[in-house]
N, C-alpha and C positions, 0 to 999 in steps of 0.2 A: 070145380077142374078136375078131370080125371086123365085127361090126354093131350098131351102136347106135343105137335108136330113140328118139326124141323127141316127147313130149306136146308141145302148141303152148301153150295159155292155161294160164296159170299157172306154166308151166314155162321156155319162151323166151318167152312175150309176155305183160307184166302188162296183160290185158283186162278186170280184175276190175269196175272202174267203168263200162266199155261193156255188159258182160254184164247186171249189175245195173239198169242204166237202162233198156234195151230191155226185159227182162222184167218191169219196173215198168209200164211204158207200156204193154204188149200187156194185161196184167190187169187196167189203170185203163180201158182204151179199151173193155174188154167189161163194164163196170161193177162189176169186181171189185177188192178190195181187194189193193194192190201186197205179193206175198210180202214176208216179212223178209231184210234183206241177207244174214245168215248163213245162211237155208235156199236163197238162190240161191246163195251160194258152195259149199253143200255138195252141189249136184246139177251145179257144173260138171266137163265132162269126159265126161258121159251124151250120148249124142244127144239133141235138141231135144224129140223125142216122148218119149223116156225121163224126163227131165228136169221137161217140165210134168206128166206123170204122177205124179212122184215129189212134184210142189209141189201138185198137186191133187188127192192122194191120198183126201185125206176130203172131197172135193167132187165128189159124183157128177154135178152140174149142171153143171160147168164144161165149155166148149165148149172141150176140150183142142187138138182140132188147128187150130182157129181162132187161139187163143192161141200156138199154136207158129209159124204162119204169121205173124201179127203180128208175135211177138220177131223171126223171121227180117229181116222187111222193115224193123223198128225198127233191128236192128243195123246192116244195110247201110246204111242212110241216114245213120244216125250217124257211122258210119266214114266216109263219102263227104263230110260235111261237116266232120269232125275228123280228117283222116288220121294226124294226130301222138299221138290217145287211147290207142292200143295200143303203146307203146313196148316193144323189147327189155328184160329184164331186164339188169341188169349182167354183163356176162363172156359175154354168149350169142354172139355174135357170135365172140368171139375163141376158145371153145370148138370150134365149129362151124370155124372156119378151122383150129385146131390139131390137130383130130383127122382132120379130111381130109388135112394134111399129114404125118400118121403113117401114113396109107394105108387107115385103118378107113372101111367104108361106113356111111353113115348115111343114117336114114330119119324118118317122120314117123306118128305114130299119134294120130289126133285125134277127138273129136267133133265137129268142125268139118265143113263140108262142104267138097267139091272147088273151089267157087267162092272160100270162104273161104281155103283152103289156096292157092291159086294167088295172091289177093292178097297173104298172107303173104309168100310168097317173092319174090313180085315187088317188093313196099314193100321189102324188106330185102336185094337183090339176090342170092337166095340160090337161083336157078332151077338152077343146077348142083349144089349140094352135096348133093340129097337123091337116093336110087336107087330108093326106094320111098315112097310118099305113101300112107297108108290112112286113109278118112276114114267118117263116119257113111252116105255114101252107098256105101261100099265092101263093109261088113263089119256084123254085129250090135254093138250098142252093147256098148260096156267095161260088165263087166268079161269080157264073152266073150273068149275066147282069140284069135278068128280074126284079128284085125287083126296080133298079133305073127306069128303062123304064116304069114300070107299075105307080111306083109311078109320075112321070113326066106326064103319060095318065091323072092320076086319077086329077091333079092339073092343068091339062090343059095347061102346057108350053113344050117345045122341052127339049131334053135330054141336048141339050146345053146349055141351061139357068137354068141346074141345077147344085149344087155342094155337093158331099157327104163327111161328116165329120166322121172318124172313127179313130179307133186303132190300126186294123189290116191288113194285106197284103190283107186280102179277100175283105175288102171295099174298097181299092185302085184298085185293079184288076178289080172288080165290076163296080166302076165308071168309068174307062180306057174304059173296054169293053160296055159301055152303051152310051160313048160319052159324058159323064159329066165332071165335074171338079173333081178333087181328092185331099182331104186336109186331112193330115193327124193329129193325137194329140199323142202326147209323153208320155202322164202319163198312157196309157192302157196296153195292154198285149204284143205288138211288138215294137221293137225300133226303133227309128228313120231312121236308117239305111236300115233297114228292108223294113220300110214303103216308102223311097225314091226310092227303089229298085225295089219295086213292082209298082212304077208310081205316088206317090205322088207329086203334085208341090211344096207343102211346109208341113213343120211339125210345128205344132204350141205347143209353151210350156204351155200357159193358153188361156182361152176362150177368156180374154182381147184383143187376137192377132186376132181373128177370123174376127171381121168386116175388119180390113184392109187385110186380106189374102183374101177374098171376093171382095176387093177393093170397099168396100160402107163405109160411116160413119152411125153408128147406134145413135140414139138418147137415152137418159136416159129413160127406163121405165118409164110407167104411174105408179105415186103413188097413 
């Protein structure tokens, strides 16, 4: 194992409330009923365009492009007004530091934008931790395998030497399609049963379990 690729929303960052609120505001602003929380949770991980298409699949008259743009603006505005609204999950920072100390390469693969990823790494002081960052602007939406394949190529490893760590079925299916290992986390947007059905080889309940799932022993991060 040479490369560990992390999803962001629902895996490293608890952004559930911010995403649901921004999407609700986008629909209401267009005179539409806000989608149910569970419906929004189900599409987290997709690109914005794909997410809105799923939410409005049964409503041909919905202005999907406009809703998507409104969501992006709402999300950025809310994040700026409340920078603490999307905290790291417990153990996220520690596992990033521990795996880096072990010599593993780290990457990101997210339905977020480049701007969103840049904000995430800057906010948490992780600018130098990820050798590759794949976003919705760099590849087709998950579960297409392009993000994992591009991440592996940028890191200089074979996809079989990479693991994708994520909280949605989209992450698991993407990893499997790329030939990478698929490791699910139980604290995000999709249930462990769904992750396993989508191809996860294991679903971990805390970041402490990730080194063992990867088959490595991670040292304590440097103090």
